[in-house]
N, C-alpha and C positions, 0 to 999 in steps of 0.2 A: 217645217221651219227651214227657210232658205237664207243662207248668209252670203255676203260678198257681192250683192247685186249693186252695180255702179249706176246703171241707167234702168229705171223701173219700166219705162215704156218698151224697151227692147225685150225685157223679160216677159212682160204681159203679152206682147205681140207673138212671141215664140209659143207661149202656152195656147193662146186663142187660135193659132193655126190648126191645132189638133183637138182642142176641147172648147165647146161653146161656153161663153161667159156665165150662163145661167147654171152651169154645173159646178162652179167653184167660186170662192171669194177669197180675197187677200186682205191682210191688215199689217200695218207696220208695228213692230215691237220695239221695246227699248234696245238700244245698241245697234239699231239698223237692220235687224233680221226681219224677214217677211214671213208672216204666218199664212199658210195656205190651207183652207178647209175645202174638202171635196164632198160631193153629194153621195157617192156610193163606192163600193169596192172596185167596180170597173174603172171609174174615173181615177181612183187612187192608183191603180196599176198603170194607167196611161200617164198620169202625172209623174210617177217615179221613173218611167221610161224616158220621158222628156228631160227630167232633171239629170238622169245618168248620161244621156246622150249629150247634153249641154255641158257636162262636167261641172255642174254647180255644186257648191258645198252645201249639203242639206242633211237633215236627219228627220226621222219620222217615228212616231209612236206606233206600237203594234196595231195592225188593222183589227178592228173589233170583230170582224167576220172570221178571222183565222186564228186569233189568239186563244190560248187555252182558258177554260172556265174553272175558277177556283171557288169552292164553297166551304163553309164551316160545318162540320159534323160534331154536334155536342153530345155530351153524356155517354161517351165511349170511354171505358176505363183506360187510363194511360198505359197499362201493360199490354194492350192489344197490339198484335203484330201488324204493322202497316201492310206487309205483304199479304196477310190474310184478308185485309179489307179490300185490297186491289183484286185478289182472286175471287172473292165473293161477289163483288160488283161486276166483274167480267162475266161471271156465271149468270148473272141476272140480265146481261145484255147491254151494260153500260160501257162506253168507250173511255175507260179510266186510264190515266197515264201513271199516276203515283198517288200516294197518301203520306202526309207528314204529320207527326205529332207536334202540337203547339207547345211552346215552353213559356214559363213565366219570364218576364222581361229582365228582372234583376237577378233572381236566384237560378234561373235556367232549369228549374224543376219542371217535369212534364205535367201538363194540364190534361183534363179529361175531355179533350177535343182534338180533332184531326182536320187537316185541310186536304181533301181529295182534289186532284186536278184532272179535269176531263178534256178530251179533244173537242174542238169546235165543230168538226164534221159530223 
C-alpha cells in the first residue's frame, strides 16, 4: 500500500524502470492509496527497495515466504508446559519458535489446544 502519490504516471514510470509491468499490478483504493501486488518474493524485495529509495509513504504485510507459520495443536491438556512442547518438537527436527496455550475469549480459562509457531525457513 503506497500513500501520498500525487502523479501516478511518475510513480508507475519509476517502478517500470526496474521491474517489468508483467511482474506487478496496481489498483486504486479508497482514500487515494495505491495497492501494489507483486509476483514473487524477489519482486517484493525490489519493490520495497524502490519505495524506500523514493521516500514513499508505504506499508506492507508480511511476506508469506518469510513469515512464521502458526498451526493449532488440539487435544493437548491445558496443563502441558509450552517449553516442553518446544523442546520435544526441536528434538524431532522441527524449527519451532514457541508454543502458546489458547484461552477462552471471555473467561480467559486455558483451552486444551496450543498454537506452535514455526520458522518459515
